[in-house]
N, C-alpha and C positions, 0 to 999 in steps of 0.2 A: 504493500500500500504506500509506503514511504517513497519507493522508487517512482510510482505512478504520479504522486503529488509533485515530486521534484521535476519529473519530465514535463508536467503541465506548466509549472512555473517557468522552466527554461523556454518552453514553446511560446508562452505569452510574452516573456521578456524579449526574446529574439524578434518577435513581430513588432513590438512597440519600438525597440531600439532602431530598427531598420526602416521606420516610417520615413517617407521622403521629406527633406527639408522644403521650406516654402518656395525657395528659388527654383528647386528642381521640379516641384509640383507645378509651378507656373509655366515651366518650359515644355513639359511633356504631358500628353493626355492619352487615355486608353483608346485603343482602336479595336473594333470587333474582329475576331479571327477564329480560324479552325486549328485544332490540334489533333495529332495522331498519337495514340498511346499503346505501347507494347509492354506487356508484363508477364512474368513467370514466377512461380514460387511453390509453396507447399499448402495443402489443404488439410483440415482436420474435421472429421465427422464426429460429433458428440456421441459417445457410446459408453459401454460398460467395461471395455478393455483398457489396457494401459495406453498412455498418451502416444507413445511411439508406434504402437500397433495400429493406430487409426490414422496415421499420416499418409498422405497421397499427393501426387503432383497436381498442379493447377496452372492455368494460363489464361490470358485475356488479350483481346484486340478491340480497341475502342476508338471512336471519333468523338471529339469534344468541341462544342461551339461555345466560345466565351463571348457573351453578348453584353457584359458589363464588367467593371473591375471586380465586383463581388460575386456575381452569379454566372453560372454556366450550365449547359445541358450535355450529358454524355450518353451515348448509345453504343452498344457493342456486344460481342460474344465473349463468354467466359465459361470456365468449367474444366473438366477432364475426367477426374476419377474421384470416387468417394468410397468409404469403407463402412462395414457393419461388423458386429461381433456377437457371438453367443458366449455368455459369461462363463458357465461352468458345465463341462470343461471348455476352456477357451478355444473358440474357432473364429477366425476372421474370414470375411468374404468381401470382395470388391465388385464394383459396378461403375459404369460410366454415365456421364451426363454433360449436357451443354445448355447454357442459359443465354437467352436474348434479354438483355437488361437495359433499362432506361433510368438514369440517375440525375437528380438535381444537385449541383455542386455549389458549395458556399465557401468563398475564399476568406479565411480568418484574417490573414495579414492585411489585405486591402480594406477589410472592415474596421479593424482596430487602428490601422495607420492610414496612410494615404497611398494612392496608386504609385508604384515604383517598379518599372520594368527591369531594373538592375538588382532587385532584392534577391539575395542568395537563398534565403530560407523561407519557403512559402507553404504553410500548413493549410489544409482544407478539410471540410466535412462533406459528406454526401449521403443522400437518402434516395431510395428508388424502389422499383418493382421489376420483377423478372418472370419470364416464362421458362420453366425448367423441364427439359426433355431428358428423362433418364432411360438407359438401355443397358444391354449385356448384363442381366442379373442372374446368369447361369449358376454361379457359385452359391448364391443364396438358395436357388432351387435344389441343388444337389444336397445342401445341408438339410433342407426340409425333408427330402426323400430319405435321408439317412436317419431320421427319427428325432430331429430337432425342430419341432413345429414353429414356424414363423407365421403368426396370425395375420399379418398384413402383407404376405408374400405377393409380389406382382411379377409377371413373366413378360418376356419380350421387351416391352417398353411401357413407360408411364409418364404422363404430363402432370407437372405441379406448378402452382403459382407461388412465387417466393417474394417475401419482403426483404429488403437488404439495406444496409447502412454501414458507415465506417469512417475512418480517418486516414488521410494521406499527407505526405510531405513531398514537395518538389524542391530539389537542390539545383539551382541554376548553374549550368556549365557554360552556356553561351546564350546569345540572343535567340537562337533557334532550337537549342536542345537543353533538357534538364533531366537529371537522374531522379527516379521516383521510388518511394517506399509507401506501401499502402496495406492497411489491415481492414478486412470487411467481414461481416457476419450475414448469413442468409438463413431465413426462417421459413420452413415448409411444413407441409402436412405430416402427421405422425406416420404416414405410410412410406415416407421416403426411404428409410433403411429397412423396410419390410417387417419391422418389429413393432409390437403394440406396447406403447409406454404411457398412453393417456395424456401426452403433451406434445407440443410441436417438436419437430426434428430441426437440428441446427448444423450448419456447415460453415466453418471459418476458413479464411485464407489470409496468408501473409505473402505479399507480392512485392517484387522489385522489377524495375524496368526503366524505360526511357520515354519521355514526352517530347514530341517534335512539333514545333510551331509552324504552321503552314501560312506564311506571310508574317508581316510585322505586327506585333501586338500593341504598338504605340505610334503616335505621330507627334511631330514637333510643332508647337504653336508658332504662328507667324508673329514676329515682333513688329511693332509699329515703327515705320521709318520716318524720322524727323523730316518735315517739309522745309525745303530751302526757301528763303525769303528774298525777294528781289529788292536790292537797295533803292531807296527813294531817290528820285532825280533831284539834283541840286536846284535850289530856288534861285532864279535870276530876276533882277529888277531892271526895269527900263523906264524912261520918261514917257508918261502917257501922252498921246497925241490928242489934240482937241477933237471932239466928235460932235456931230450934229445931234440935236435932240431927236430921239426916235421913240415911237410908241413902244412901251415895254411889252415884251413877249414872255409869256409864262414858260419857264424852263421845263423841258420834257424829262421826267424822272425815269431813270433806268429801273427796270423791275429787279428787285433783289429778293433772294430766297430767305425767308425767315425760318430760323431753326424751330423744330417742333419737338414735342415730348409726349410719349405714350407710356402708360404704366400697365404692364401685362401681369395680371394677377393669377395665382395658382391655388389649387386646393391644398389642404393640409397634407404635409409629408409627400408631395407629388411634384414632378417636373413635367407633367403632361399638359400640353396646350389645350385649353378648354374652348369649346365652340363659341362661347360668349366673348372670347378675347380675339377671335380671328378677324373681325372687322378692323381692330386696331393694327393688326399685322398688315392688313391690306393697305391701310393708310400709309404706313411706313414704306411699304414696297413702292407704292405709287410716287411718293415723295422722292425716294432715292433714284428711281428711274427717270424722273423728270429733272432732278438736280444732280447730274452725274459728278459734279465737283464736290458733293457733300460726302461725309462719312457719318457713321453712327456708332455710338458708344453704348454697349449693353452691360448693365451692372446688376448682378443677381443678389437677392437678399433672402434671409430666412427669419422666421419669428423666434425670438429668444425664449418664449414660453414653452416651446416644444423641442425635444431631442437634446443634444449636447453640442458643444462648439465644433467638434470634429465632424459630426454628421451634418450639421447645418452648413459648414463650409462646403462640403461636397454637394449638398442639395442646392445651395445657391449657385454653384458652378454649373450644375446640370440645368437649372432654370435659364441661365443666360445662354447656355449652349443650345437649348431647344429653340429659343427665339432666333439665334444665329442660323441654325439649320433650316428654319422656315424661310428666312430671307435668302439664303444661298439657293435653296430649292426653287425659288421664284426668279433666279437669275441675277441676284445682287452679287457683285464680286466680293470674294472673301477678304480682299485687301481693303475694302471699304468698311470692314466691320472690326471693331475692337471689343474684346470680351474682358470683363472684370467681374469679381464677385467678392462680397464682404461677409458672407456667412451671417452670424447674428451679432457681429461686433459693432455694426451700425444699424440702428432702427429708424428709418426715414419717416415713418408714420406713427400714429398714436395707438393703433390697434394691431393685435397679432394677425388678423385677416389681411390687413393692408400691407404688412411687412413680408408676406409670402409673394414676392413680386420681382419682376425684372424691369428696371427703369431704363427706358430707351430714349436717348437724346441725340439729335442730329446736330452737326456743325459743318460750316463751310471750310474746306481745306485751303 
């Protein structure tokens, strides 16, 4: 128990210590990407024999889609062999199985810290469901025929539904490859090992392998380029010439673009654009397309009454990014957009509902 507690403390400490500093976080942002995962290891089917007697080989091939810094989906094939045992006298028998599993993956490091594509130690949790196809149960059948009755004996093949979950760690080797360690538990019907026990059957796996990133998992933010200013022409004076009196003509004023401001409000703990805010986005798009020499500054905020400073910082960034994505999708150049976010360190309005906002201000370049 002490070893488990120590491991948990080390895991948490490593995640927190390797959180990205503010200047690093401001320079890079997460990019959706695919991963390929190859794993092999040992399995253990819970039973009444000694631990070593119930060990068997296991393997897995999976595809992972990381759609946010914290969440991902994994689908793939796993399995190989499982074992059962008759207790007294001890007789072991083996059979094969393959699982088609789907897992939801939760990245612990990016949740506790900030996104950092260079982090070496990346722990994660996962929870999922699988379809388990078991086959080659001949050894259990032979044991049954020899006078050792197995009440839940199945022959040829059998399909089971399995619930699964576990913990894994990725150790970064390069931008494209990481070494992986993972432990998982799979819970199935009492019929899985052909024996009647009155409770669910369990199969555990300890796996090691490699994770390959298919494409870059990050992108570098564009930095605002300072605009060059044209020096003012020198003022020269000359002696005015006498002029004849003329009827004054009203000067024609050149049309000048006036900056505009829109406040895009969001729901609690959400960065999704609401339908009620879309007309404001349309106003910004029309303005920026008409005044091509303008740029827009998007500043995201979160209300201080909800969450904590770290979560609110990430949420305010996502809110500003959502508005930017909508403008870019409508054809506004990314170079005309500047993204900023304040988390809950600044509260521009008096109510929590108003502070769930991205403030959008245009200016002439």
